[in-house]
TORLUMRO-953752 format. One line per field, with one value per atom (N, C-alpha, C): z, y, x; atom name. Coordinates in pm, 1 decimal, decimal comma. Layout:
TORLUMRO-953752
pz <- (Z	...)
py <- (Y	...)
px <- (X	...)
nunu <- (CA	...)
***
This chain:
TORLUMRO-953752
pz <- (2268,8	2229,0	2282,7	2161,2	2301,9	2338,4	2414,2	2483,3	2396,6	2255,8	2172,5	2075,0	2069,5	2054,8	1957,4	1853,3	1762,8	1804,8	1688,9	1709,3	1711,3	1765,7	1773,7	1897,6	1881,4	2018,6	2037,7	2100,4	2117,7	2055,0	2053,3	1978,3	1822,2	1802,9	1647,3	1591,2	1459,9	1365,2	1316,4	1394,2	1370,1	1456,6	1577,2	1670,1	1743,4	1838,0	1911,0	1869,2	1937,3	1902,2	1768,2	1717,6	1563,8	1627,1	1592,6	1603,4	1499,7	1577,2	1534,6	1428,1	1272,4	1206,9	1247,8	1201,9	1243,1	1243,1	1127,1	1123,3	1210,3	1280,9	1384,3	1554,1	1555,7	1663,3	1665,8	1536,8	1546,0	1571,2	1496,0	1546,6	1663,5	1747,4	1871,4	1994,2	1920,6	2008,5	2076,6	2007,5	2131,1	2036,3	2072,9	1972,2	1881,6	1845,5	1788,3	1796,5	1705,3	1744,7	1729,4	1789,5	1725,9	1681,8	1507,0	1476,6	1395,8	1387,2	1299,4	1168,5	1078,1	937,9	884,7	802,7	697,8	656,5	628,7	528,7	435,5	281,1	143,2	112,5	175,4	103,3	158,1	297,9	298,8	260,1	169,9	107,6	-42,3	-36,6	-122,6	-218,5	-362,0	-439,2	-507,3	-454,5	-517,7	-642,6	-766,9	-911,6	-856,4	-975,6	-944,8	-1016,0	-903,7	-998,2	-1115,2	-1214,2	-1360,0	-1316,4	-1453,9	-1419,0	-1441,8	-1417,8	-1434,6	-1557,4	-1633,1	-1760,5	-1790,2	-1664,3	-1719,2	-1719,5	-1688,7	-1691,1	-1773,2	-1895,2	-2009,6	-2117,1	-2102,4	-2201,4	-2335,7	-2419,3	-2527,1	-2504,1	-2496,5	-2436,0	-2586,2	-2559,3	-2732,6	-2804,0	-2735,0	-2841,8	-2942,1	-2880,6	-2976,4	-2866,0	-2769,3	-2763,2	-2623,8	-2568,9	-2456,4	-2367,8	-2226,4	-2141,2	-2031,3	-1970,9	-1943,6	-1766,6	-1733,7	-1559,2	-1609,5	-1631,6	-1632,0	-1596,3	-1648,7	-1669,8	-1528,3	-1500,5	-1374,7	-1257,9	-1262,9	-1129,8	-1128,4	-1262,5	-1268,6	-1202,5	-1198,1	-1175,9	-997,2	-1000,3	-830,0	-726,0	-793,9	-779,2	-731,1	-835,3	-852,6	-721,4	-693,7	-628,4	-513,8	-446,7	-325,4	-306,7	-433,7	-374,3	-367,1	-473,8	-409,8	-260,2	-181,3	-45,0	47,6	3,8	39,1	109,7	51,8	113,3	30,0	-69,1	-156,4	-97,8	14,4	61,1	192,7	237,2	309,1	229,6	151,1	34,6	-19,4	14,5	-56,3	-207,5	-280,9	-468,7	-512,1	-398,0	-449,2	-438,5	-349,3	-349,0	-478,9	-485,4	-611,0	-735,9	-762,9	-884,0	-888,4	-795,6	-769,3	-795,4	-756,0	-768,4	-972,3	-974,4	-1118,7	-1200,3	-1168,9	-1258,7	-1251,4	-1134,9	-1096,7	-1174,0	-1167,5	-1251,1	-1432,7	-1456,0	-1647,3	-1618,6	-1556,7	-1608,1	-1591,7	-1483,6	-1467,4	-1617,7	-1692,6	-1779,0	-1931,1	-1906,8	-1981,6	-2002,3	-1905,5	-1889,5	-1934,3	-1917,8	-1970,7	-2087,9	-2174,0	-2304,7	-2374,6	-2296,4	-2316,8	-2340,2	-2245,9	-2227,5	-2309,5	-2369,2	-2446,3	-2641,4	-2653,9	-2770,1	-2763,1	-2665,8	-2691,6	-2623,6	-2556,4	-2464,6	-2366,7	-2307,1	-2136,2	-2187,7	-2302,2	-2303,6	-2407,4	-2320,8	-2423,2	-2464,6	-2558,7	-2569,9	-2527,7	-2439,2	-2334,3	-2418,8	-2390,1	-2512,2	-2522,4	-2440,8	-2465,2	-2547,0	-2492,4	-2531,9	-2627,2	-2608,6	-2704,9	-2666,8	-2544,8	-2485,9	-2434,8	-2434,1	-2399,9	-2254,5	-2192,1	-2096,9	-2100,4	-1884,4	-1869,4	-1885,7	-1989,7	-2003,4	-1899,3	-1915,9	-1814,2	-1759,6	-1865,3	-1871,0	-1735,8	-1719,4	-1655,2	-1522,2	-1485,5	-1318,3	-1341,0	-1402,3	-1395,0	-1324,0	-1450,3	-1422,6	-1274,1	-1176,6	-1096,9	-976,8	-1013,2	-886,3	-916,7	-1016,5	-1024,3	-976,9	-971,7	-952,9	-766,7	-720,9	-549,9	-522,0	-611,3	-570,2	-555,5	-676,0	-681,9	-579,4	-506,7	-401,1	-278,3	-248,4	-120,7	-131,9	-245,8	-214,8	-210,4	-335,8	-284,0	-160,9	-85,3	58,5	179,4	152,6	176,1	159,3	23,9	12,5	79,8	94,1	114,4	287,9	340,7	481,1	519,2	453,9	455,6	471,3	369,9	364,5	460,0	468,8	553,1	723,0	732,8	879,2	884,6	798,7	765,0	738,7	723,4	666,8	718,5	727,8	872,2	799,9	656,7	629,3	596,4	531,5	465,4	384,5	309,3	189,8	100,8	-17,1	-61,7	-244,4	-358,2	-508,4	-536,5	-644,6	-710,6	-678,4	-717,8	-659,7	-763,2	-766,7	-891,8	-888,4	-748,8	-784,6	-834,2	-843,4	-894,2	-1025,5	-1129,4	-1232,0	-1326,6	-1235,0	-1311,4	-1450,9	-1395,6	-1501,7	-1672,0	-1630,8	-1708,3	-1791,4	-1710,8	-1780,0	-1881,4	-1860,8	-1861,3	-2060,6	-2037,1	-2136,1	-2243,6	-2205,6	-2307,8	-2353,8	-2247,6	-2314,0	-2458,6	-2450,8	-2580,0	-2682,5	-2646,1	-2798,5	-2827,0	-2751,1	-2839,8	-2841,6	-2948,7	-2946,7	-2960,7)
py <- (-163,1	-158,3	-67,6	-29,6	110,9	-11,6	77,8	45,2	-6,3	64,0	13,5	-104,6	-191,4	-317,6	-292,2	-150,6	-130,6	-125,1	-144,6	-158,1	-57,3	65,6	175,3	215,6	287,3	303,6	227,2	243,1	188,2	243,5	130,0	222,0	246,6	400,3	430,7	297,2	312,3	204,6	339,7	294,2	407,0	444,4	430,9	528,4	448,4	548,4	533,8	545,3	506,2	517,7	436,6	480,5	402,0	389,2	179,7	131,7	183,3	136,6	190,6	104,4	136,9	46,4	-57,6	-124,4	-228,8	-163,7	-64,2	61,4	177,9	172,0	262,5	217,1	83,0	76,9	19,5	-22,4	-48,5	90,8	185,7	317,3	347,7	336,9	385,3	278,5	155,0	34,4	-28,2	-54,5	-147,0	-225,9	-333,5	-415,5	-503,2	-470,1	-565,3	-689,8	-793,8	-959,8	-988,6	-1040,2	-1101,5	-1223,5	-1266,2	-1415,5	-1458,3	-1560,2	-1664,0	-1601,8	-1639,2	-1519,8	-1693,1	-1775,5	-1867,0	-1820,2	-1933,5	-1885,6	-1873,8	-1856,2	-1838,6	-2023,0	-2141,5	-2213,0	-2269,0	-2200,5	-2204,6	-2155,0	-2017,2	-1968,0	-2015,2	-1987,0	-2064,1	-1954,3	-1965,4	-1852,6	-1862,5	-1794,4	-1800,3	-1732,7	-1808,3	-1754,0	-1680,5	-1584,2	-1554,6	-1649,1	-1647,7	-1759,0	-1704,5	-1812,8	-1760,5	-1695,1	-1575,4	-1483,9	-1596,4	-1575,4	-1655,4	-1618,9	-1703,5	-1678,6	-1535,5	-1536,4	-1392,4	-1223,9	-1267,7	-1169,8	-1126,0	-1194,0	-1217,8	-1224,9	-1218,8	-1234,2	-1121,4	-1124,0	-1023,7	-979,5	-852,8	-772,4	-770,0	-745,3	-701,0	-648,4	-535,7	-447,5	-476,9	-636,8	-695,7	-670,0	-571,0	-506,3	-647,0	-664,7	-717,8	-653,9	-780,4	-711,3	-670,4	-610,6	-545,7	-633,2	-625,4	-738,2	-804,2	-868,1	-993,8	-922,7	-791,7	-709,8	-626,0	-564,0	-491,3	-611,9	-692,6	-815,3	-843,3	-859,7	-838,3	-783,8	-668,7	-532,8	-522,0	-513,8	-538,3	-651,7	-795,7	-861,3	-823,1	-788,7	-760,8	-653,8	-561,0	-454,2	-522,5	-598,2	-677,2	-765,4	-810,5	-952,9	-829,2	-705,4	-613,3	-574,5	-549,5	-575,6	-650,7	-792,7	-886,4	-926,4	-914,3	-913,7	-990,9	-1037,2	-1158,9	-1220,2	-1284,3	-1398,6	-1312,8	-1227,0	-1177,5	-1149,5	-1122,0	-1020,2	-1130,5	-1194,5	-1274,4	-1259,3	-1385,8	-1333,1	-1318,2	-1349,7	-1260,3	-1110,8	-1055,7	-889,3	-849,3	-913,4	-879,0	-886,3	-992,2	-1004,4	-903,3	-909,8	-802,7	-667,9	-627,0	-469,5	-524,2	-575,4	-602,9	-586,0	-660,8	-663,8	-502,6	-429,4	-329,7	-209,1	-227,6	-153,0	-154,6	-248,4	-277,1	-240,4	-239,7	-224,4	-61,9	-4,8	143,4	193,5	154,5	200,9	184,7	74,9	31,3	160,7	202,8	253,3	433,4	435,0	576,4	582,6	465,0	449,6	473,1	400,8	427,3	568,6	668,4	793,1	853,0	853,1	936,0	865,9	753,9	746,8	758,7	770,8	803,5	962,4	986,8	1111,8	1145,5	1231,6	1215,2	1217,1	1237,2	1242,4	1133,8	1086,7	989,2	999,4	880,0	933,7	844,9	946,8	851,2	726,9	625,7	500,4	519,1	598,8	625,7	735,3	845,9	978,3	1050,5	991,3	1009,1	1167,6	1192,1	1334,3	1316,0	1398,5	1389,8	1360,2	1257,7	1231,0	1231,5	1201,9	1139,6	1024,8	1014,5	923,9	812,7	641,6	540,4	522,2	567,8	505,9	633,2	733,0	820,6	782,3	731,7	690,3	532,9	465,2	291,0	341,1	456,0	486,3	561,1	609,1	648,8	556,8	447,4	329,2	265,9	239,2	130,1	215,1	332,0	417,5	409,6	431,8	401,3	268,6	151,8	14,9	-10,1	60,2	77,9	149,2	232,2	290,9	202,7	149,9	74,0	-38,0	-83,6	-223,5	-179,5	-80,4	-34,0	1,9	46,1	99,0	-19,3	-157,9	-295,7	-299,2	-346,4	-432,2	-311,7	-195,2	-67,0	-126,0	-120,3	-108,6	-267,5	-358,7	-467,9	-478,3	-399,2	-399,7	-265,9	-165,5	-78,9	-158,7	-193,2	-288,3	-378,2	-434,4	-560,0	-554,0	-399,8	-336,7	-325,0	-346,3	-314,4	-155,2	-180,9	-2,2	94,3	237,4	315,0	260,2	342,7	334,5	431,9	412,7	526,8	470,6	582,0	479,4	505,8	495,1	451,4	325,6	315,2	232,2	174,8	68,7	51,0	163,2	223,3	283,7	422,2	430,7	609,7	575,0	440,4	443,1	408,9	432,4	446,7	507,4	639,5	761,0	719,4	681,5	606,9	501,2	394,9	302,7	339,8	397,1	436,1	533,1	613,5	706,6	596,5	471,8	372,1	295,9	297,5	193,3	322,6	398,8	503,5	507,7	465,3	471,5	368,4	265,4	75,1	32,6	72,7	37,3	-143,2)
px <- (-3524,8	-3682,3	-3742,0	-3866,2	-3950,7	-4078,9	-4129,5	-4247,1	-4360,8	-4365,3	-4466,3	-4406,7	-4316,0	-4257,2	-4160,1	-4160,5	-4064,8	-3944,1	-3865,5	-3704,9	-3665,5	-3678,1	-3617,0	-3503,2	-3449,8	-3339,0	-3224,7	-3141,3	-3044,7	-2918,7	-2814,6	-2655,1	-2668,7	-2639,6	-2661,6	-2555,4	-2534,7	-2474,8	-2369,0	-2239,5	-2134,4	-2070,6	-2174,1	-2148,5	-2019,0	-1946,4	-1829,7	-1658,3	-1602,4	-1450,7	-1427,7	-1302,5	-1330,3	-1210,3	-1178,4	-1106,3	-948,6	-863,2	-676,1	-662,2	-574,4	-565,6	-429,0	-350,9	-268,7	-139,4	-127,3	-35,3	2,0	-129,1	-117,1	-37,9	-148,0	-104,8	40,5	115,7	219,6	314,7	300,0	360,8	371,1	247,1	227,7	336,5	371,6	461,3	338,9	226,8	146,6	63,4	46,8	-67,9	5,4	167,7	204,5	222,0	195,2	152,0	321,6	382,4	509,6	468,4	537,5	479,4	646,9	611,1	699,7	679,2	783,4	781,1	841,8	777,4	833,8	974,9	1054,7	1155,0	1163,4	1185,0	1195,6	1148,8	1178,1	1122,8	999,1	977,0	836,2	729,7	752,1	685,0	594,8	469,5	388,3	353,5	390,9	266,2	144,8	22,3	-104,1	-121,2	-116,4	-211,7	-335,5	-388,0	-494,6	-579,7	-699,4	-811,1	-842,8	-903,8	-965,8	-1105,7	-1116,6	-1206,8	-1315,5	-1473,8	-1541,7	-1673,1	-1717,8	-1733,1	-1850,2	-1910,7	-1982,5	-1926,4	-1766,5	-1709,8	-1670,5	-1673,3	-1575,5	-1706,0	-1802,6	-1942,5	-1936,0	-1958,8	-2007,4	-2142,9	-2106,1	-2259,2	-2361,8	-2429,4	-2570,9	-2498,8	-2446,9	-2352,9	-2258,7	-2177,9	-2063,3	-1993,0	-1952,2	-1804,3	-1817,1	-1680,1	-1664,8	-1666,7	-1700,1	-1695,0	-1566,8	-1543,6	-1428,9	-1386,9	-1484,1	-1514,8	-1373,0	-1349,7	-1178,6	-1078,2	-1074,9	-966,0	-938,0	-1066,3	-1080,4	-1057,0	-1098,8	-1094,7	-951,3	-861,3	-700,1	-645,2	-653,2	-601,2	-579,1	-730,2	-792,1	-719,1	-695,5	-613,3	-473,9	-422,7	-280,3	-257,8	-329,7	-327,8	-328,7	-404,8	-413,9	-314,4	-243,8	-152,2	-14,7	20,1	153,6	133,7	-2,5	-6,1	-36,4	23,8	-7,9	-166,4	-268,7	-379,5	-488,8	-463,8	-525,0	-562,2	-525,2	-619,9	-725,4	-718,7	-805,0	-925,7	-931,7	-1054,7	-1102,8	-1212,4	-1292,0	-1323,8	-1294,0	-1345,5	-1455,5	-1576,7	-1687,2	-1672,0	-1619,4	-1642,0	-1518,9	-1439,6	-1404,6	-1438,1	-1485,5	-1558,7	-1696,9	-1749,4	-1874,4	-1827,0	-1725,9	-1613,4	-1623,4	-1557,6	-1522,2	-1666,3	-1718,5	-1879,3	-1973,1	-1924,8	-2012,1	-1924,0	-1784,1	-1719,6	-1742,4	-1733,8	-1777,4	-1930,8	-1991,6	-2152,4	-2159,2	-2053,2	-2080,3	-2030,2	-1888,6	-1832,2	-1951,2	-2021,5	-2129,6	-2260,3	-2273,0	-2409,4	-2310,6	-2205,6	-2107,4	-2124,0	-2055,3	-2076,9	-2166,0	-2307,2	-2431,9	-2458,0	-2462,1	-2493,7	-2398,4	-2274,3	-2174,8	-2248,0	-2314,6	-2374,8	-2483,0	-2594,2	-2722,1	-2774,4	-2717,8	-2721,5	-2798,7	-2824,9	-2901,1	-3073,8	-3085,8	-3197,4	-3265,6	-3408,0	-3477,4	-3584,0	-3650,4	-3765,7	-3893,9	-4032,6	-4094,2	-4149,4	-4237,9	-4213,3	-4366,8	-4499,2	-4592,2	-4653,1	-4604,1	-4640,3	-4512,0	-4372,6	-4275,6	-4202,3	-4266,2	-4165,9	-4055,9	-3973,9	-3816,5	-3825,6	-3756,9	-3731,6	-3586,7	-3559,2	-3403,6	-3389,9	-3261,2	-3194,1	-3208,9	-3260,4	-3253,1	-3089,2	-2986,6	-2877,7	-2797,2	-2893,3	-2827,3	-2816,6	-2947,9	-2987,6	-2909,4	-2868,9	-2822,4	-2672,4	-2619,0	-2476,9	-2489,6	-2543,2	-2527,3	-2562,3	-2684,6	-2650,9	-2541,8	-2474,5	-2381,1	-2233,5	-2229,6	-2124,5	-2121,9	-2233,6	-2281,0	-2243,4	-2237,9	-2203,7	-2099,7	-2016,6	-1876,8	-1781,0	-1847,8	-1760,9	-1788,1	-1963,7	-1952,3	-1880,0	-1856,2	-1788,7	-1630,6	-1590,4	-1471,0	-1406,5	-1500,3	-1461,0	-1432,5	-1525,0	-1523,9	-1338,1	-1355,1	-1244,1	-1108,1	-1101,0	-988,8	-975,1	-1101,3	-1087,5	-1036,4	-1066,8	-997,0	-819,5	-799,3	-673,4	-604,9	-655,5	-636,0	-572,7	-689,2	-670,7	-570,9	-509,6	-482,9	-318,5	-264,2	-135,4	-28,7	47,4	157,2	178,0	167,3	279,6	98,2	203,3	68,0	59,2	-17,6	-105,5	-58,8	12,6	64,3	28,8	53,2	21,8	-100,3	-128,7	-246,7	-313,7	-410,7	-516,2	-617,2	-653,0	-748,5	-900,5	-914,8	-1024,6	-1002,8	-868,6	-806,9	-837,9	-828,8	-805,9	-954,8	-1036,2	-1182,5	-1181,2	-1146,4	-1183,1	-1073,1	-989,5	-872,4	-927,8	-966,0	-1070,4	-1162,8	-1257,3	-1395,9	-1353,4	-1228,7	-1195,1	-1085,2	-1062,7	-998,5	-1118,9	-1230,7	-1338,7	-1371,7	-1420,4	-1442,2	-1366,1	-1226,3	-1130,9	-1137,5	-1168,8	-1126,8	-1286,6	-1320,8	-1509,2	-1518,1)
nunu <- (N	CA	C	N	CA	C	N	CA	C	N	CA	C	N	CA	C	N	CA	C	N	CA	C	N	CA	C	N	CA	C	N	CA	C	N	CA	C	N	CA	C	N	CA	C	N	CA	C	N	CA	C	N	CA	C	N	CA	C	N	CA	C	N	CA	C	N	CA	C	N	CA	C	N	CA	C	N	CA	C	N	CA	C	N	CA	C	N	CA	C	N	CA	C	N	CA	C	N	CA	C	N	CA	C	N	CA	C	N	CA	C	N	CA	C	N	CA	C	N	CA	C	N	CA	C	N	CA	C	N	CA	C	N	CA	C	N	CA	C	N	CA	C	N	CA	C	N	CA	C	N	CA	C	N	CA	C	N	CA	C	N	CA	C	N	CA	C	N	CA	C	N	CA	C	N	CA	C	N	CA	C	N	CA	C	N	CA	C	N	CA	C	N	CA	C	N	CA	C	N	CA	C	N	CA	C	N	CA	C	N	CA	C	N	CA	C	N	CA	C	N	CA	C	N	CA	C	N	CA	C	N	CA	C	N	CA	C	N	CA	C	N	CA	C	N	CA	C	N	CA	C	N	CA	C	N	CA	C	N	CA	C	N	CA	C	N	CA	C	N	CA	C	N	CA	C	N	CA	C	N	CA	C	N	CA	C	N	CA	C	N	CA	C	N	CA	C	N	CA	C	N	CA	C	N	CA	C	N	CA	C	N	CA	C	N	CA	C	N	CA	C	N	CA	C	N	CA	C	N	CA	C	N	CA	C	N	CA	C	N	CA	C	N	CA	C	N	CA	C	N	CA	C	N	CA	C	N	CA	C	N	CA	C	N	CA	C	N	CA	C	N	CA	C	N	CA	C	N	CA	C	N	CA	C	N	CA	C	N	CA	C	N	CA	C	N	CA	C	N	CA	C	N	CA	C	N	CA	C	N	CA	C	N	CA	C	N	CA	C	N	CA	C	N	CA	C	N	CA	C	N	CA	C	N	CA	C	N	CA	C	N	CA	C	N	CA	C	N	CA	C	N	CA	C	N	CA	C	N	CA	C	N	CA	C	N	CA	C	N	CA	C	N	CA	C	N	CA	C	N	CA	C	N	CA	C	N	CA	C	N	CA	C	N	CA	C	N	CA	C	N	CA	C	N	CA	C	N	CA	C	N	CA	C	N	CA	C	N	CA	C	N	CA	C	N	CA	C	N	CA	C	N	CA	C	N	CA	C	N	CA	C	N	CA	C	N	CA	C	N	CA	C	N	CA	C	N	CA	C	N	CA	C	N	CA	C	N	CA	C	N	CA	C	N	CA	C	N	CA	C	N	CA	C	N	CA	C	N	CA	C	N	CA	C	N	CA	C	N	CA	C	N	CA	C	N	CA	C	N	CA	C	N	CA	C	N	CA	C	N	CA	C	N	CA	C)
***
């Protein structure tokens, strides 16, 4: 705290040595936790929670929102890495909704273009869908970094292969083909 009472000073956010992931600790031979693994009879499978109603709602343009598909793919990706219980359902739902809204904005940009008409002057202005798309993409990336950080810190193996984040452009192109 500064002399004037403001909250300035102190440690910076993100400063300091970065913590090592579980896979790095195991590779170095330290920090490994010995756990008793249950036998096959003790294992319990978990099913994907059903998507919320708002994730499948029909939009104003008549198309269905693709958030439930993104949610399912993300959950399956987490399950393949045995981290589905570590990432909260709200986080995956927020990620799915942000991806779906980003795709919706990008579809609107493709349909209406980059320019719009000002409501009072009639002059050409930048389309509001461009700014909304940019904001949704920021949300998508921030939420994905949170999800991936949880997986990275709790996984004993290296991360390889495709992730749901890698398939965003593919999903966008599919959305344009299937109106």
